[in-house]
DRENTORKOL-3810 file (N, C-alpha, C; in nm, 4 decimals):
REM DRENTORKOL-3810
@n.u->-1.6119; n.v->-2.9747; n.w->-2.9187; ca.u->-1.6519; ca.v->-2.8767; ca.w->-2.8211; c.u->-1.5592; c.v->-2.8803; c.w->-2.6993
@n.u->-1.5213; n.v->-3.0011; n.w->-2.6564; ca.u->-1.4304; ca.v->-3.0127; ca.w->-2.5420; c.u->-1.2948; c.v->-2.9522; c.w->-2.5753
@n.u->-1.2521; n.v->-2.9690; n.w->-2.6986; ca.u->-1.1238; ca.v->-2.9139; ca.w->-2.7402; c.u->-1.1284; c.v->-2.7610; c.w->-2.7364
@n.u->-1.2394; n.v->-2.7063; n.w->-2.7825; ca.u->-1.2547; ca.v->-2.5615; ca.w->-2.7806; c.u->-1.2528; c.v->-2.5083; c.w->-2.6379
@n.u->-1.3233; n.v->-2.5723; n.w->-2.5462; ca.u->-1.3252; ca.v->-2.5293; ca.w->-2.4068; c.u->-1.1882; c.v->-2.5441; c.w->-2.3424
@n.u->-1.1152; n.v->-2.6502; n.w->-2.3764; ca.u->-0.9809; ca.v->-2.6682; ca.w->-2.3219; c.u->-0.8875; c.v->-2.5578; c.w->-2.3728
@n.u->-0.8975; n.v->-2.5254; n.w->-2.5005; ca.u->-0.8147; ca.v->-2.4197; ca.w->-2.5573; c.u->-0.8501; c.v->-2.2840; c.w->-2.4957
@n.u->-0.9789; n.v->-2.2606; n.w->-2.4718; ca.u->-1.0222; ca.v->-2.1368; ca.w->-2.4094; c.u->-0.9697; c.v->-2.1264; c.w->-2.2666
@n.u->-0.9737; n.v->-2.2369; n.w->-2.1933; ca.u->-0.9235; ca.v->-2.2373; ca.w->-2.0560; c.u->-0.7735; c.v->-2.2095; c.w->-2.0532
@n.u->-0.6989; n.v->-2.2695; n.w->-2.1433; ca.u->-0.5545; ca.v->-2.2466; ca.w->-2.1487; c.u->-0.5255; c.v->-2.1020; c.w->-2.1853
@n.u->-0.6015; n.v->-2.0468; n.w->-2.2775; ca.u->-0.5802; ca.v->-1.9081; ca.w->-2.3181; c.u->-0.6106; c.v->-1.8127; c.w->-2.2029
@n.u->-0.7157; n.v->-1.8393; n.w->-2.1275; ca.u->-0.7510; ca.v->-1.7524; ca.w->-2.0149; c.u->-0.6483; c.v->-1.7613; c.w->-1.9029
@n.u->-0.5915; n.v->-1.8784; n.w->-1.8825; ca.u->-0.4913; ca.v->-1.8938; ca.w->-1.7784; c.u->-0.3548; c.v->-1.8401; c.w->-1.8199
@n.u->-0.3246; n.v->-1.8448; n.w->-1.9485; ca.u->-0.1941; ca.v->-1.8007; ca.w->-1.9964; c.u->-0.1881; c.v->-1.6498; c.w->-2.0189
@n.u->-0.3016; n.v->-1.5841; n.w->-2.0300; ca.u->-0.3050; ca.v->-1.4403; ca.w->-2.0560; c.u->-0.2302; c.v->-1.3580; c.w->-1.9527
@n.u->-0.2589; n.v->-1.3736; n.w->-1.8226; ca.u->-0.1853; ca.v->-1.2951; ca.w->-1.7233; c.u->-0.0361; c.v->-1.3262; c.w->-1.7196
@n.u->0.0013; n.v->-1.4501; n.w->-1.7492; ca.u->0.1431; ca.v->-1.4853; ca.w->-1.7492; c.u->0.2163; c.v->-1.4143; c.w->-1.8626
@n.u->0.1533; n.v->-1.4038; n.w->-1.9765; ca.u->0.2152; ca.v->-1.3356; ca.w->-2.0900; c.u->0.2274; c.v->-1.1862; c.w->-2.0604
@n.u->0.1323; n.v->-1.1315; n.w->-1.9871; ca.u->0.1361; ca.v->-0.9885; ca.w->-1.9553; c.u->0.2527; c.v->-0.9543; c.w->-1.8639
@n.u->0.3010; n.v->-1.0503; n.w->-1.7861; ca.u->0.4113; ca.v->-1.0241; ca.w->-1.6947; c.u->0.5467; c.v->-1.0269; c.w->-1.7641
@n.u->0.5524; n.v->-1.0799; n.w->-1.8807; ca.u->0.6797; ca.v->-1.0911; ca.w->-1.9523; c.u->0.7341; c.v->-0.9534; c.w->-1.9876
@n.u->0.6475; n.v->-0.8648; n.w->-2.0290; ca.u->0.6917; ca.v->-0.7302; ca.w->-2.0642; c.u->0.7490; c.v->-0.7266; c.w->-2.2044
@n.u->0.8584; n.v->-0.6555; n.w->-2.2218; ca.u->0.9218; ca.v->-0.6484; ca.w->-2.3524; c.u->0.8831; c.v->-0.5246; c.w->-2.4302
@n.u->0.7684; n.v->-0.4670; n.w->-2.4039; ca.u->0.7247; ca.v->-0.3470; ca.w->-2.4735; c.u->0.7452; c.v->-0.2296; c.w->-2.3790
@n.u->0.8269; n.v->-0.1361; n.w->-2.4202; ca.u->0.8537; ca.v->-0.0189; ca.w->-2.3389; c.u->0.8068; c.v->0.1034; c.w->-2.4161
@n.u->0.7017; n.v->0.1667; n.w->-2.3680; ca.u->0.6486; ca.v->0.2836; ca.w->-2.4354; c.u->0.7161; c.v->0.4122; c.w->-2.3907
@n.u->0.7946; n.v->0.4049; n.w->-2.2841; ca.u->0.8647; ca.v->0.5233; ca.w->-2.2366; c.u->1.0017; c.v->0.5336; c.w->-2.3024
@n.u->1.0426; n.v->0.6546; n.w->-2.3282; ca.u->1.1728; ca.v->0.6775; ca.w->-2.3899; c.u->1.2729; c.v->0.7068; c.w->-2.2791
@n.u->1.3441; n.v->0.6044; n.w->-2.2328; ca.u->1.4386; ca.v->0.6205; ca.w->-2.1227; c.u->1.5694; c.v->0.6857; c.w->-2.1660
@n.u->1.5989; n.v->0.6858; n.w->-2.2929; ca.u->1.7251; ca.v->0.7406; ca.w->-2.3408; c.u->1.7197; c.v->0.8924; c.w->-2.3587
@n.u->1.6024; n.v->0.9504; n.w->-2.3531; ca.u->1.5880; ca.v->1.0937; ca.w->-2.3748; c.u->1.6424; c.v->1.1704; c.w->-2.2557
@n.u->1.7229; n.v->1.2692; n.w->-2.2819; ca.u->1.7794; ca.v->1.3541; ca.w->-2.1778; c.u->1.6820; c.v->1.4678; c.w->-2.1469
@n.u->1.6775; n.v->1.5072; n.w->-2.0197; ca.u->1.5914; ca.v->1.6181; ca.w->-1.9804; c.u->1.6588; c.v->1.7498; c.w->-2.0173
@n.u->1.5763; n.v->1.8431; n.w->-2.0575; ca.u->1.6277; ca.v->1.9763; ca.w->-2.0871; c.u->1.6459; c.v->2.0520; c.w->-1.9560
@n.u->1.7170; n.v->2.1612; n.w->-1.9613; ca.u->1.7412; ca.v->2.2416; ca.w->-1.8417; c.u->1.6095; c.v->2.2966; c.w->-1.7864
@n.u->1.5168; n.v->2.3284; n.w->-1.8765; ca.u->1.3857; ca.v->2.3779; ca.w->-1.8336; c.u->1.3096; c.v->2.2711; c.w->-1.7544
@n.u->1.3157; n.v->2.1468; n.w->-1.7994; ca.u->1.2489; ca.v->2.0377; ca.w->-1.7284; c.u->1.3146; c.v->2.0104; c.w->-1.5931
@n.u->1.4449; n.v->2.0202; n.w->-1.5886; ca.u->1.5171; ca.v->2.0005; ca.w->-1.4620; c.u->1.4804; c.v->2.1105; c.w->-1.3631
@n.u->1.4765; n.v->2.2361; n.w->-1.4102; ca.u->1.4402; ca.v->2.3483; ca.w->-1.3237; c.u->1.2964; c.v->2.3356; c.w->-1.2742
@n.u->1.2065; n.v->2.2932; n.w->-1.3615; ca.u->1.0663; ca.v->2.2764; ca.w->-1.3227; c.u->1.0531; c.v->2.1658; c.w->-1.2170
@n.u->1.1235; n.v->2.0562; n.w->-1.2345; ca.u->1.1203; ca.v->1.9483; ca.w->-1.1363; c.u->1.1769; c.v->1.9915; c.w->-1.0028
@n.u->1.2837; n.v->2.0703; n.w->-1.0066; ca.u->1.3443; ca.v->2.1221; ca.w->-0.8839; c.u->1.2488; c.v->2.2166; c.w->-0.8120
@n.u->1.1770; n.v->2.2996; n.w->-0.8886; ca.u->1.0799; ca.v->2.3926; ca.w->-0.8287; c.u->0.9649; c.v->2.3152; c.w->-0.7638
@n.u->0.9213; n.v->2.2097; n.w->-0.8275; ca.u->0.8143; ca.v->2.1269; ca.w->-0.7710; c.u->0.8620; c.v->2.0610; c.w->-0.6422
@n.u->0.9832; n.v->2.0089; n.w->-0.6411; ca.u->1.0389; ca.v->1.9457; ca.w->-0.5209; c.u->1.0534; c.v->2.0461; c.w->-0.4070
@n.u->1.1003; n.v->2.1658; n.w->-0.4383; ca.u->1.1162; ca.v->2.2695; ca.w->-0.3352; c.u->0.9808; c.v->2.3109; c.w->-0.2776
@n.u->0.8803; n.v->2.3233; n.w->-0.3645; ca.u->0.7464; ca.v->2.3599; ca.w->-0.3176; c.u->0.6894; c.v->2.2496; c.w->-0.2282
@n.u->0.7134; n.v->2.1253; n.w->-0.2633; ca.u->0.6655; ca.v->2.0122; ca.w->-0.1817; c.u->0.7329; c.v->2.0129; c.w->-0.0444
@n.u->0.8642; n.v->2.0326; n.w->-0.0428; ca.u->0.9382; ca.v->2.0323; ca.w->0.0842; c.u->0.8945; c.v->2.1477; c.w->0.1742
@n.u->0.8726; n.v->2.2669; n.w->0.1149; ca.u->0.8301; ca.v->2.3798; ca.w->0.1973; c.u->0.6882; c.v->2.3578; c.w->0.2498
@n.u->0.6037; n.v->2.2940; n.w->0.1728; ca.u->0.4686; ca.v->2.2637; ca.w->0.2194; c.u->0.4715; c.v->2.1625; c.w->0.3319
@n.u->0.5577; n.v->2.0624; n.w->0.3217; ca.u->0.5664; ca.v->1.9600; ca.w->0.4257; c.u->0.6219; c.v->2.0171; c.w->0.5556
@n.u->0.7047; n.v->2.1215; n.w->0.5468; ca.u->0.7562; ca.v->2.1863; ca.w->0.6682; c.u->0.6469; c.v->2.2644; c.w->0.7394
@n.u->0.5457; n.v->2.3105; n.w->0.6662; ca.u->0.4368; ca.v->2.3873; ca.w->0.7245; c.u->0.3354; c.v->2.2987; c.w->0.7966
@n.u->0.3311; n.v->2.1710; n.w->0.7627; ca.u->0.2357; ca.v->2.0798; ca.w->0.8245; c.u->0.2826; c.v->2.0494; c.w->0.9659
@n.u->0.1969; n.v->2.0703; n.w->1.0659; ca.u->0.2403; ca.v->2.0448; ca.w->1.2030; c.u->0.2568; c.v->1.8950; c.w->1.2288
@n.u->0.3506; n.v->1.8632; n.w->1.3173; ca.u->0.3709; ca.v->1.7239; ca.w->1.3543; c.u->0.2509; c.v->1.6780; c.w->1.4353
@n.u->0.2010; n.v->1.5601; n.w->1.4014; ca.u->0.0875; ca.v->1.5068; ca.w->1.4743; c.u->0.1366; c.v->1.4089; c.w->1.5786
@n.u->0.0661; n.v->1.4042; n.w->1.6897; ca.u->0.1004; ca.v->1.3084; ca.w->1.7929; c.u->0.0757; c.v->1.1684; c.w->1.7387
@n.u->0.1588; n.v->1.0775; n.w->1.7810; ca.u->0.1426; ca.v->0.9406; ca.w->1.7358; c.u->0.0159; c.v->0.8847; c.w->1.7988
@n.u->-0.0837; n.v->0.8633; n.w->1.7166; ca.u->-0.2122; ca.v->0.8136; ca.w->1.7653; c.u->-0.2114; c.v->0.6611; c.w->1.7605
@n.u->-0.2812; n.v->0.6039; n.w->1.8534; ca.u->-0.2931; ca.v->0.4586; ca.w->1.8511; c.u->-0.3896; c.v->0.4194; c.w->1.7411
@n.u->-0.3687; n.v->0.3055; n.w->1.6875; ca.u->-0.4527; ca.v->0.2546; ca.w->1.5814; c.u->-0.5648; c.v->0.1715; c.w->1.6438
@n.u->-0.6530; n.v->0.2399; n.w->1.7145; ca.u->-0.7602; ca.v->0.1722; ca.w->1.7855; c.u->-0.8930; c.v->0.2381; c.w->1.7500
@n.u->-0.9678; n.v->0.1813; n.w->1.6560; ca.u->-1.0931; ca.v->0.2433; ca.w->1.6155; c.u->-1.2007; c.v->0.2374; c.w->1.7235
@n.u->-1.1852; n.v->0.1513; n.w->1.8231; ca.u->-1.2854; ca.v->0.1367; ca.w->1.9278; c.u->-1.2478; c.v->0.2157; c.w->2.0534
@n.u->-1.1504; n.v->0.3005; n.w->2.0483; ca.u->-1.1040; ca.v->0.3711; ca.w->2.1673; c.u->-1.2139; c.v->0.4568; c.w->2.2296
@n.u->-1.2929; n.v->0.5257; n.w->2.1486; ca.u->-1.3998; ca.v->0.6100; ca.w->2.2027; c.u->-1.5128; c.v->0.5263; c.w->2.2611
@n.u->-1.5428; n.v->0.4137; n.w->2.2023; ca.u->-1.6513; ca.v->0.3296; ca.w->2.2511; c.u->-1.6112; c.v->0.2588; c.w->2.3805
@n.u->-1.4851; n.v->0.2232; n.w->2.3933; ca.u->-1.4388; ca.v->0.1489; ca.w->2.5094; c.u->-1.4220; c.v->0.2406; c.w->2.6297
@n.u->-1.3754; n.v->0.3584; n.w->2.6091; ca.u->-1.3540; ca.v->0.4522; ca.w->2.7191; c.u->-1.2091; c.v->0.4494; c.w->2.7637
@n.u->-1.1733; n.v->0.5463; n.w->2.8456; ca.u->-1.0341; ca.v->0.5611; ca.w->2.8867; c.u->-0.9969; c.v->0.4688; c.w->3.0017
@n.u->-1.0949; n.v->0.4206; n.w->3.0778; ca.u->-1.0630; ca.v->0.3411; ca.w->3.1962; c.u->-1.0396; c.v->0.1943; c.w->3.1652
@n.u->-1.0885; n.v->0.1465; n.w->3.0539; ca.u->-1.0727; ca.v->0.0055; ca.w->3.0202; c.u->-0.9415; c.v->-0.0169; c.w->2.9472
@n.u->-0.8753; n.v->-0.1307; n.w->2.9707; ca.u->-0.7477; ca.v->-0.1581; ca.w->2.9033; c.u->-0.7687; c.v->-0.1878; c.w->2.7557
@n.u->-0.6697; n.v->-0.1538; n.w->2.6772; ca.u->-0.6817; ca.v->-0.1773; ca.w->2.5337; c.u->-0.6399; c.v->-0.3186; c.w->2.4961
@n.u->-0.5540; n.v->-0.3801; n.w->2.5750; ca.u->-0.5096; ca.v->-0.5162; ca.w->2.5436; c.u->-0.6010; c.v->-0.6167; c.w->2.6122
@n.u->-0.6199; n.v->-0.7281; n.w->2.5472; ca.u->-0.7020; ca.v->-0.8342; ca.w->2.6044; c.u->-0.6174; c.v->-0.9090; c.w->2.7059
@n.u->-0.6690; n.v->-0.9212; n.w->2.8268; ca.u->-0.5947; ca.v->-0.9892; ca.w->2.9318; c.u->-0.6514; c.v->-1.1291; c.w->2.9496
@n.u->-0.5622; n.v->-1.2225; n.w->2.9821; ca.u->-0.6056; ca.v->-1.3600; ca.w->3.0033; c.u->-0.6847; c.v->-1.3690; c.w->3.1327
@n.u->-0.7890; n.v->-1.4468; n.w->3.1279; ca.u->-0.8704; ca.v->-1.4669; ca.w->3.2475; c.u->-0.8105; c.v->-1.5788; c.w->3.3303
@n.u->-0.8109; n.v->-1.5611; n.w->3.4578; ca.u->-0.7638; ca.v->-1.6670; ca.w->3.5466; c.u->-0.8853; c.v->-1.7268; c.w->3.6140
@n.u->-0.8761; n.v->-1.8518; n.w->3.6524; ca.u->-0.9870; ca.v->-1.9134; ca.w->3.7243; c.u->-1.0359; c.v->-2.0371; c.w->3.6534
@n.u->-1.1604; n.v->-2.0358; n.w->3.6055; ca.u->-1.2243; ca.v->-2.1555; ca.w->3.5524; c.u->-1.1614; c.v->-2.2029; c.w->3.4205
@n.u->-1.0982; n.v->-2.1160; n.w->3.3445; ca.u->-1.0368; ca.v->-2.1563; ca.w->3.2197; c.u->-0.8977; c.v->-2.2133; c.w->3.2366
@n.u->-0.8431; n.v->-2.2077; n.w->3.3565; ca.u->-0.7090; ca.v->-2.2565; ca.w->3.3833; c.u->-0.7126; c.v->-2.4095; c.w->3.3921
@n.u->-0.6471; n.v->-2.4791; n.w->3.2976; ca.u->-0.6510; ca.v->-2.6252; ca.w->3.2931; c.u->-0.5305; c.v->-2.6888; c.w->3.3620
@n.u->-0.4448; n.v->-2.6096; n.w->3.4237; ca.u->-0.3257; ca.v->-2.6647; ca.w->3.4866; c.u->-0.3475; c.v->-2.6939; c.w->3.6357
@n.u->-0.4694; n.v->-2.7308; n.w->3.6759; ca.u->-0.4999; ca.v->-2.7570; ca.w->3.8170; c.u->-0.4285; c.v->-2.8760; c.w->3.8655
END
């Protein structure tokens, strides 16, 4: 029983390592694209670029999810407190 559990543990640990080796390629990289496929890809790229030009530029927003809760008057950065926590007396 211990041998079976040891073999099972080794198999479970070795499975992901074997998956990283690769060696099986299901895609056909040697196939050349036809002119129709090239034209279709170019049309898709052109449509994407024209759509991205229509999107208005957004102002660079701060990455602060608590900005509305904190308010505009409070600082966003944490400032060091002076006084009782200062150990260099």
